[in-house]
Each structure stands twice: as C-alpha cells, then as structure tokens.
C-alpha positions, 0 to 999 in steps of 0.5 A: 673715198669715205663716201664710197665706203659708207655707201658700198662697205657691204660689198667691200666687206664681202670681197675681203670675206671671200679673200679670207675664205680663200687664205684659210682653206689654201692655208689649211690645206697647204699646211697638211700636204706640206707637213706630211711631205716634210716627214717623207722627204726628211726620212728619205734624205738630201737627194729626195729633199733636193729634187722635191724642191726643185720641182716646187721651185719650178712650180713657183716660177710659173707665172700665176696667170699663166698657171690659172689659164693652164688649169681652167680646162681641168678644174673650171673657174672659181674658188677651187682652181684659185685654191689649187694653184695657190696650194701648189705655190705654197708647197716651195715656201713651206717645204723650204722652210720646213726642211731647213728648220729640221736641218738647223736642229744640232744633231747632238740633241737628236742623238741624246732623244735617241739615247733616252729612247725616243722613237722617230715620232717622238724626235719630230715632235719634242725636239725638231719642231720645237726647236725649228719653230722660228724657221716653220712660222717664218715659212708660214708667214711668207706663205701666207703673205704670197697667198694674199697677193696672188689671191688677188690675181685669182679674181681673173678667174671668178674667184672672187676676193679683194682682186674683184674690187681691184679689177673692177676699178681698173675695168671701169676706170674708177680709182676709188675702187683701185684704191680701196682693193689696194687698201684692203689688200695691204691692210690684210698682207701686213696685219698677217705678216706683223702677227706671224712676225710676232709669233716668230720672235716669240718662238725664238725668244723661248729657244734663247 
C-alpha cells in the first residue's frame, strides 16, 4: 500500500485534483441555479414549490449510470456531462433544504421586517437567509457529499477523478488501486462532511 503511494503518488494526486475540480465547478453552478430557483419558487407559492420538488425528486431518482448514458449522445463524454448530471442531482437536495429553511423562519419576524419598511430583497438577505443558515448549510453538505460519491461513477464516461483509480483497479483486478481509490473517496467525503457540519453547528449556535 505505502509502496504503491510512493511510486504512483503523482497519479493519485492528479486523480484527486480532477475530482476536486469537478466538485468545485458542480457546487458553484448548483448553488447559483438553486439560489435563483429558490427565490422564484418562494415567491411563486406552495404549489410551484411542490411541483418543482416533484420534478427534481424524479430526476434524483434516476440511476446515475442511466442518466449519464442518456446524455452522452447530446453532450458527449467527459467532464461537461459529469458536471451537468451532478448539477441536476444537486437541485433536489439544495432546493428542498433552501425552501424548508425559508419556511422555518417565523412569520412574525417577517411581518416585523415589513413593518420596519424592509423590501422583499432585504427580508430575504437580512432575515430569512441568516435564520435558515443551518438548514441551508445542511443542504449544501448533503449536495457536496453526494457529488463526491456520484462523481466517482463519472469515471465511466471519461470524466477522470478518483473513480478512475477505482475502476482501473477493478478492470485490472488490482486490489491496491481499489483500496487507494476508496481511501481517497472516503477521506474527501468525510472531510467535507465534517467541515460543513462544523459550519452548520456554528451557524445554529449563533441563532440560539
């Protein structure tokens, strides 16, 4: 195990870097889209929110390999298709938590803000987002951990990343590669989960 890392650490670190690139790009795009959709749906009302969540939930239920296969004819192989699919999956996790977070804010506080002359944008930025921060961060945590896991499967469409090490180990019956791929995936997922859980708890303590 250690010998393999010493000899091929460059390949392992390259795979890790590719995975982090996919994770970063996917998370950034997902957050922008989910934030815009949240603002639109929150203003549109409960019916629009439920409809959007049903659609996002239906997409999330599609197995990743099937969705990758469906989009290859349109987007081709590689990182672009991986980011597109992962962004689609993230919308369910992010929208569900973002909208739930907004709904968790007591209506009395919103009315108080309106009574002070706050407009819709000010109520969102100064009341709803700060008070729903723990739920919002929880959604981000779920989306990032999900992206790390599903992103490994994207190696089957030549997107690179840690999955490339795993699948190469399976293809060549090399248990060392499989173990290192699993270790890198686990460390990345556990590290991201721990960091965001800490941020989630910190935001909750500020509210309390």
